GUGUVEX-473270 format. One record per residue (C-alpha): x negated, y, z negated. Coordinates in steps of 0.02 Angstrom, whole numbers, padded with zeros to 5 digits, always signed. Layout:
# GUGUVEX-473270
XYZ...
//
This chain:
# GUGUVEX-473270
+02434-02678-02204+02248-02675-02242+02123-02795-02167+01974-02872-02255+01801-02849-02184+01810-03021-02107+01984-03008-02032+01982-02826-01976+01987-02819-01785+01811-02796-01714+01760-02616-01696+01721-02557-01519+01539-02596-01479+01433-02442-01513+01344-02375-01360+01171-02364-01436+01035-02298-01324+00870-02388-01337+00750-02244-01366+00606-02195-01479+00593-02061-01612+00475-01970-01494+00616-01961-01367+00731-01890-01501+00602-01759-01551+00561-01711-01372+00744-01674-01337+00751-01561-01488+00593-01469-01431+00673-01443-01260+00827-01365-01342+00751-01274-01491+00566-01257-01455+00551-01081-01527+00647-01116-01687+00559-01156-01851+00535-01343-01878+00439-01333-02043+00438-01193-02171+00305-01242-02297+00209-01133-02419+00081-01035-02319+00128-01110-02151+00278-01106-02036+00279-01209-01876+00399-01194-01732+00455-01351-01644+00334-01313-01503+00192-01285-01628+00232-01446-01719+00239-01542-01556+00069-01474-01505-00013-01511-01674+00058-01688-01679+00005-01721-01500-00173-01666-01539-00182-01786-01688-00106-01922-01581-00242-01896-01449-00377-01911-01584-00303-02075-01642-00287-02142-01465-00470-02097-01435-00508-02225-01572-00412-02357-01477-00256-02344-01585-00090-02372-01499+00073-02471-01500+00063-02620-01616-00057-02534-01736-00018-02467-01909-00093-02308-01982-00086-02256-02163-00033-02079-02211-00077-02002-02379-00067-01812-02372-00022-01687-02508+00166-01669-02528+00254-01506-02488+00135-01465-02345+00158-01446-02158+00009-01562-02134+00104-01709-02209+00238-01702-02075+00112-01664-01938+00019-01823-01990+00177-01928-01979+00224-01862-01808+00044-01876-01750+00040-02062-01790+00202-02084-01694+00128-01989-01547-00016-02113-01544+00114-02251-01527+00071-02327-01695+00182-02355-01847+00148-02247-01999+00126-02325-02172+00157-02186-02300+00088-02183-02476+00130-02043-02597-00016-01925-02625+00002-01949-02813-00007-02139-02806-00165-02217-02880-00301-02271-02758-00275-02454-02803-00094-02451-02744-00138-02358-02584-00274-02482-02542-00159-02630-02580-00021-02560-02468-00136-02527-02321-00221-02696-02338-00053-02784-02343+00004-02686-02190-00161-02720-02097-00179-02533-02067-00322-02493-01948-00343-02311-02005-00282-02182-02130-00239-01998-02106-00271-01890-02260-00279-01705-02305-00344-01587-02170-00286-01723-02049-00448-01816-02075-00449-01992-02003-00535-02137-02090-00551-02301-01996-00515-02457-02098-00519-02598-01971-00526-02626-01783-00369-02569-01693-00261-02690-01595-00177-02564-01480-00144-02648-01314-00158-02490-01208+00025-02505-01158+00169-02384-01166+00272-02365-01323+00442-02452-01319+00598-02446-01427+00553-02617-01498+00386-02557-01569+00382-02512-01753+00404-02331-01808+00360-02353-01992+00317-02480-02125+00379-02430-02297+00348-02530-02455+00481-02560-02585+00443-02500-02760+00407-02673-02827+00521-02645-02976+00586-02825-02960+00419-02902-02908+00274-02864-02793+00298-02721-02668+00362-02784-02501+00321-02703-02335+00471-02673-02221+00444-02630-02038+00577-02530-01945+00577-02518-01756+00603-02360-01655+00765-02436-01592+00833-02452-01769+00764-02283-01825+00838-02191-01675+01005-02280-01700+01003-02221-01881+00971-02041-01828+01110-02054-01699+01234-02132-01822+01207-01993-01950+01229-01862-01814+01403-01934-01785+01442-01917-01970+01375-01746-02012+01358-01580-01923+01186-01504-01951+01149-01343-01856+00989-01255-01801+01027-01121-01932+01022-01248-02074+00878-01268-02195+00853-01448-02249+00766-01495-02411+00618-01614-02399+00600-01662-02581+00579-01851-02585+00417-01947-02580+00368-02005-02405+00338-02174-02486+00528-02181-02512+00631-02223-02358+00758-02084-02390+00621-01960-02339+00654-02018-02161+00832-01955-02178+00773-01783-02234+00652-01765-02088+00770-01820-01953+00923-01728-02018+00821-01574-01976+00725-01631-01823+00869-01712-01729+00970-01552-01743+00841-01413-01725+00857-01362-01907+00714-01309-02023+00634-01435-02140+00584-01352-02305+00462-01458-02407+00463-01443-02596+00305-01471-02699+00304-01639-02787+00278-01563-02960+00436-01462-02936+00536-01616-02886+00473-01716-03034+00526-01575-03151+00706-01604-03092+00798-01455-03166+00669-01329-03102+00704-01383-02923+00881-01312-02934+00835-01126-02941+00705-01159-02804+00843-01220-02688+00934-01055-02708+00776-00950-02682+00730-01046-02524+00904-01037-02450+00928-01225-02436+01093-01274-02353+01075-01463-02329+01015-01583-02464+00992-01771-02466+00945-01830-02639+00981-01951-02781+01123-01918-02906+01003-01904-03053+00919-01752-02977+01082-01671-02920+01155-01690-03095+01021-01574-03164+01069-01426-03054+01193-01292-03100+01326-01233-02979+01229-01069-02958+01079-01171-02898+01176-01254-02758+01303-01122-02713+01221-01108-02541+01217-01296-02510+01357-01338-02389+01312-01521-02355+01257-01635-02497+01212-01817-02466+01187-01931-02615+01110-02104-02617+00980-02217-02693+01078-02255-02851+01257-02263-02914+01349-02097-02918+01454-02066-03075+01632-02013-03041+01624-01853-03147+01468-01796-03054+01542-01838-02884+01699-01737-02920+01599-01588-02982+01482-01584-02833+01619-01614-02704+01733-01476-02764+01648-01336-02667+01556-01420-02523+01552-01568-02406+01478-01712-02506+01445-01893-02462+01394-02049-02554+01278-02164-02456+01207-02337-02482+01069-02433-02397+00915-02537-02434+00746-02505-02355+00770-02671-02265+00917-02603-02163+00846-02432-02110+00883-02311-02251+01074-02299-02247+01198-02436-02202+01362-02364-02269+01430-02191-02309+01587-02123-02388+01654-01946-02409+01667-01886-02589+01824-01790-02637+01871-01724-02807+02005-01833-02887+01975-01979-02769+01888-02145-02806+01699-02148-02779+01646-02281-02655+01499-02311-02539+01618-02301-02392+01604-02404-02234+01467-02461-02116+01376-02335-02006+01401-02340-01819+01302-02491-01759+01287-02574-01930+01391-02722-01991+01430-02772-02170+01507-02924-02252+01542-02978-02431+01495-03159-02463+01490-03282-02606+01342-03388-02662+01373-03509-02519+01376-03372-02387+01565-03381-02363+01663-03218-02348+01763-03176-02505+01946-03123-02502+01993-02940-02502+01968-02860-02673+01852-02994-02741+01671-02959-02787+01528-03035-02691+01356-03001-02623+01341-02869-02487+01259-02931-02328+01207-02816-02186+01189-02849-02000+01180-02748-01841+01055-02633-01758+00982-02564-01919+00899-02723-01979+00713-02708-02013+00598-02852-02053+00475-02900-02188+00295-02898-02128+00275-03060-02227+00350-03186-02103+00394-03314-02238+00486-03185-02342+00572-03122-02185+00643-03295-02149+00702-03313-02328+00789-03145-02348+00857-03116-02172+00953-03278-02156+01103-03288-02040+01283-03304-02097+01355-03455-02008+01535-03418-02059+01527-03251-01967+01418-03306-01823+01279-03187-01876+01108-03253-01825+01019-03129-01937+01076-03034-02091+00998-02955-02245+01060-03016-02414+01052-02861-02524+01071-02935-02698+01200-02799-02732+01376-02839-02790+01522-02747-02709+01707-02769-02677+01816-02701-02539+01954-02577-02580+02070-02476-02469+01958-02324-02504+01795-02409-02455+01666-02525-02529+01656-02515-02718+01479-02535-02784+01475-02644-02941+01290-02664-02976+01138-02772-02946+01125-02953-02993+00955-02916-03070+01020-02765-03167+01122-02879-03277+01062-02891-03457+01121-03003-03597+01159-02923-03765+01243-03013-03908+01291-03154-03792+01378-03035-03671+01316-02999-03495+01315-02814-03452+01283-02709-03298+01171-02563-03345+01251-02464-03204+01419-02480-03290+01348-02407-03450+01267-02268-03348+01437-02223-03277+01523-02222-03446+01389-02107-03519+01400-01989-03370+01589-01974-03385+01581-01894-03558+01610-01704-03551+01449-01607-03575+01338-01746-03506+01247-01689-03348+01139-01844-03320+01128-02012-03407+01045-02181-03405+01052-02338-03510+00912-02459-03552+00882-02606-03665+00738-02570-03784+00654-02700-03896+00615-02673-04080+00446-02725-04152+00531-02882-04217+00593-02927-04043+00776-02878-04060+00859-02799-03907+00942-02629-03930+01054-02545-03801+01010-02360-03789+01098-02223-03692+00996-02071-03641+01089-01911-03599+01046-01737-03534+01165-01592-03562+01258-01498-03696+01351-01646-03772+01309-01698-03949+01244-01879-03959+01368-01920-04098+01513-01860-03991+01451-01961-03843+01441-02118-03948+01615-02088-04018+01685-02067-03842+01605-02229-03786+01669-02320-03939+01846-02287-03873+01806-02362-03702+01680-02502-03725+01702-02670-03812+01640-02682-03989+01457-02729-03999+01399-02644-03840+01416-02461-03887+01239-02394-03863+01135-02287-03975+01133-02115-03895+00978-02007-03876+00974-01832-03805+00830-01785-03689+00782-01624-03601+00762-01722-03439+00762-01902-03380+00593-01973-03323+00591-01992-03134+00492-02103-03017+00412-02040-02856+00575-02080-02766+00674-01966-02881+00764-02111-02965+00767-02135-03153+00615-02231-03214+00697-02343-03345+00529-02409-03400+00472-02234-03448+00622-02199-03561+00557-02169-03739+00592-02274-03891+00738-02189-03983
//
């Protein structure tokens, strides 16, 4: 028989070592010091070289009084070795890094650093600008100090700063090491904005295992389809990315990719089956508030697509509006507990969103706002509460329409959005990339969707992407 999440016997307690990311990196340097840690245009750094460069920046920051308890902004050109040197340098100082994408407008950068109370910023050429007096206490770094503060996109409101401790970050790195085998010979893509928490996965997939991190220029990532041939030219073997980007690559582009990790948005079944047919592929799920990834499931052609089960050290539960666990197979809100919980830097918001779950005895949990149900194959992602739209009196999940569009033969990538006419009438529009004819796509959907919600279909050369690599629904054009 199968057990529900709330009646399944407790898993053995994970033996999670309380260590820092610096401890993780130092162990890799001891094993693989001469191997290449970063292979960026114009500069390759071995692990020993990277350790030295980061230590030197860390010493410069400490000379300014910066240490554990402080936060330091990082805004360095993407695709460069300096960007990752800056991040490690801030960690070496004992401070938490607060990344902002190099392409973000100055107003956003200033707002992020002000909200985070950053005392300094590291920019191109590893130049340090002091913003405010440091608060470093002159003590040693501990696992309970923060490693990073990353701000959510603000797509559902104002951006929110989430702090993640070294303990949680190191546990995340350890949990993924138990899932996936990454070798020193591997070349790991670094293609996501450092302002997006999944960039942490890219870095530490490489650095925990002695592999080479290969940064891609931001313009190339934004282009989407052009990144595919670049992967082949650069010999990339491990990729962590969003489904929208992966959908734009041909099989020739990723023939050398042996491990593909998808996350950040729902993965259409047709895409999952295509990508999993010739390589190890995984579907992951996790909010910034719970340290990047909370669940993971193996993708296999012909099998249901789920977000799998909780990572080692993470706990999940499915609850109703009253916080009570739902029966097996019923939909509810996904709540996350365990070692991976971060915290909002706004203490009032933290109390509101990280409430405990009395029915499970959890003192602290993050309510994700995502709807899931448990199946024998893993957790089935349904959609977000705030992604629901009302059209013709019917409530719809845009993610469901995305999936239907993506399942049509000849569609490589797809997204749905509700557009508004000049007279104020809502119109459901499906945007597709690929060889399929829009009329054929619409006809196929007419056979699957209820009358009245079949979208108009528009063909695009590429979907507009945000800095995180996700589809920017707000940038989709009027049909």
